[in-house]
C-alpha positions, 0 to 999 in steps of 0.5 A, spaced: 500 500 500 502 506 498 503 511 504 499 517 503 502 524 502 496 527 506 490 524 510 484 526 513 482 525 520 474 524 521 472 523 528 465 520 529 461 521 535 456 515 533 456 509 529 450 512 525 455 517 522 460 512 520 454 508 517 451 514 513 458 516 510 459 509 508 452 509 504 454 515 501 461 513 498 458 506 496 453 510 492 458 513 488 461 506 486 459 504 479 462 500 474 463 505 469 468 509 474 475 509 473 479 502 476 483 507 481 477 510 483 474 504 485 480 501 488 481 508 492 473 508 494 474 500 496 479 502 501 476 507 504 470 503 505 474 498 509 476 503 513 469 505 515 467 498 516 473 497 521 470 504 524 463 502 525 465 495 528 469 499 533 464 504 535 458 499 535 463 495 540 463 501 545 456 503 544 451 501 550 
């Protein structure tokens, strides 16, 4: 994996926020997208899924 030159940190207060962002990104994925774009979006989705799991485990 390439190390990014820049990074964006997003703080979520609840898993529903991460789920919403996941849905928005998922809706952008499309068979006619550039393969690099889909690869990037797929990697972002994986990170969001991990964040959702963590947030859900902390919510009571």
